[in-house]
C-alpha positions in Angstrom: 85.7 126.9 86.3 84.7 129.0 89.1 81.3 130.0 90.4 80.7 133.1 88.2 80.8 130.8 84.9 78.1 128.0 86.2 75.8 130.4 87.8 72.0 130.2 87.3 70.8 133.9 87.7 67.3 132.9 86.6 66.1 131.0 89.8 65.6 133.6 92.4 65.9 133.4 96.5 62.3 132.5 98.0 60.5 135.6 100.2 59.6 135.1 104.1 56.1 136.2 102.4 55.7 133.4 100.4 53.3 130.7 101.5 54.7 126.9 101.9 52.3 126.1 98.7 54.1 128.6 96.8 57.7 127.2 97.9 56.7 123.8 96.8 55.5 124.7 93.8 58.6 126.8 93.4 60.7 123.9 94.3 59.1 121.6 92.0 59.3 124.2 88.9 63.2 124.6 89.6 63.5 120.4 90.2 65.4 121.1 93.4 65.1 120.3 97.1 65.9 123.5 98.4 66.6 126.8 98.1 67.4 130.4 100.0 65.5 132.6 101.4 65.6 136.3 101.3 64.0 138.7 104.1 62.1 142.4 103.2 65.8 144.1 102.6 66.8 141.1 100.0 69.4 139.7 102.4 69.8 135.9 102.5 69.1 134.7 105.6 68.6 131.2 105.2 67.7 127.6 103.6 64.6 125.7 103.2 64.4 122.5 102.1 61.6 120.6 100.9 61.2 117.8 103.4 61.1 120.5 106.0 57.6 121.8 104.8 56.1 118.2 104.5 53.7 118.7 107.8 52.5 122.6 107.3 49.7 123.4 106.1 50.1 125.2 102.6 48.9 128.4 103.4 51.5 129.1 106.3 54.0 131.9 106.0 57.2 130.5 105.3 59.1 133.4 107.6 57.1 131.7 110.3 59.2 128.5 110.1 62.6 129.6 108.5 65.9 128.8 110.2 67.3 131.8 110.2 71.2 132.4 110.1 74.4 132.7 108.2 73.9 129.9 105.2 76.5 127.4 103.5 77.6 129.5 100.1 80.5 130.0 98.3 81.8 133.6 96.3 81.5 134.0 93.0 85.7 132.8 92.7 85.1 129.6 94.0 86.4 126.5 92.2 83.8 124.2 90.8 86.0 120.9 92.9 85.3 122.9 96.2 81.3 123.7 95.3 81.3 119.4 94.7 83.2 118.9 97.9 80.2 121.4 99.5 77.1 119.9 98.1 78.8 116.3 98.9 79.1 117.6 102.5 75.8 118.8 102.7 73.6 116.5 100.4 72.2 119.8 99.0 70.9 119.7 95.0 72.3 123.2 94.6 75.2 125.8 96.4 74.4 129.5 97.0 76.3 131.9 95.3 76.7 135.4 97.6 79.2 138.0 96.6 81.6 139.4 99.1 78.8 142.2 100.5 76.8 138.8 101.3 74.1 139.8 98.4 73.0 137.0 96.6 74.0 136.2 92.7 72.2 133.3 92.1 72.6 129.5 92.6 74.6 126.4 91.2 72.9 122.9 90.9 73.7 119.9 90.4 72.4 119.5 87.4 74.5 122.4 86.1 77.8 120.3 87.2 77.1 117.6 85.6 76.2 119.9 82.2 79.9 120.9 82.5 81.0 117.6 82.9 78.8 115.8 80.2 79.8 118.5 77.8 83.8 118.5 78.6 86.4 117.5 75.9 87.6 114.6 78.4 84.1 113.2 78.2 83.4 113.6 74.5 86.5 112.5 72.9 86.8 108.6 72.1 88.7 106.4 74.0 89.1 103.8 76.5 89.0 103.7 79.9 91.1 102.3 82.6 90.4 101.7 86.3 94.1 100.8 88.3 95.2 100.4 91.4 98.7 100.7 93.3 99.4 101.6 96.5 99.3 105.8 97.6 103.2 105.3 98.3 103.9 104.6 94.8 101.7 107.0 93.3 102.8 109.4 90.5 100.7 111.1 88.0 104.2 111.5 85.6 104.9 108.0 86.0 101.6 106.7 84.5 101.7 109.7 82.2 105.1 108.1 80.8 103.4 104.9 80.5 100.7 106.0 78.9 102.4 107.7 76.5 105.1 105.0 75.7 102.4 103.1 73.8 101.6 105.8 71.8 99.0 107.4 73.4 97.6 110.2 75.5 96.0 110.8 78.7 93.1 112.9 78.0 91.0 112.6 81.5 92.3 111.2 85.3 90.3 110.7 88.4 91.4 109.9 92.0 89.3 107.8 94.2 89.9 105.4 97.6 90.9 102.2 96.9 90.3 98.7 98.5 91.8 99.9 101.4 93.4 102.9 103.3 96.6 102.2 101.8 95.9 102.4 98.2 94.4 104.5 95.4 92.4 104.1 92.6 93.1 105.8 89.4 90.3 105.9 86.4 91.9 107.1 83.2 90.5 107.9 80.1 93.0 107.6 76.8 93.0 108.7 73.1 93.5 105.0 72.2 90.8 102.3 71.7 93.1 99.1 71.7 94.8 98.9 74.7 95.6 95.2 75.5 99.3 96.3 74.9 98.9 99.4 77.7 97.0 97.2 80.1 100.4 94.7 80.0 102.9 98.0 80.5 100.8 98.9 83.4 101.3 95.1 85.2 104.7 95.4 84.5 105.2 97.7 86.7 103.1 96.8 89.2 99.5 98.2 89.2 96.3 95.9 89.9 93.9 96.5 86.9 90.4 97.2 88.5 88.8 97.3 84.9 88.6 98.6 81.0 86.0 99.7 79.3 86.2 101.0 75.5 83.2 101.4 73.1 83.9 98.3 71.4 83.0 96.4 74.7 79.5 97.8 74.4 79.1 97.2 70.4 80.3 93.2 71.3 77.7 92.9 73.8 74.8 94.3 72.0 76.0 91.7 69.0 76.4 88.7 71.4 73.0 89.4 72.8 71.6 89.8 69.3 73.4 86.2 68.4 71.4 84.6 71.0 68.4 86.5 70.2 68.6 84.9 66.4 69.2 81.8 68.3 66.5 81.8 70.3 64.0 82.4 67.4 65.7 80.1 65.1 64.7 77.0 67.6 
């Protein structure tokens, strides 16, 4: 998925003629911490953050205090993973999208990205989630897929993150199977460390245990 498929084009940039009060109101309406600012010619000239304006009178014009210059942005064909990386590096709640001429196309917010993953097949599909760890030098996606398939399951999601130290890698996978006891044993045989596993039944069992404890307490 790329930026142009995620753009919120109903969120407009701030203007240098806006007052601090108007800016704070817009940020509150959009539920964002920052927004790009355009000048009288419609060119994006900076980013304004809510915390930067906290000390100013609400009637102060935005153009008097904006830090002008080339801003971090993405193009309409930037991939969603690169957008997430930039948002994380900047700590922003949104990322401006500019075309090759530098004209504003819209923004992509953290909420837009969250909705993409929340409605994706890998999240909606029922299945168990396994968290494994192995040495970086030993990791191969093909082996993990083969081990999953050897237990008559399919992998529908995979996420890599740092392991317990620089030499290890943590692998989170989701499989289209609920009973994963044999699959966990298979991974252990191949020297994978099992960090955790999660299934919908775990949640149901926890709720049942809590209910049983409550009933016992009430009976007492």
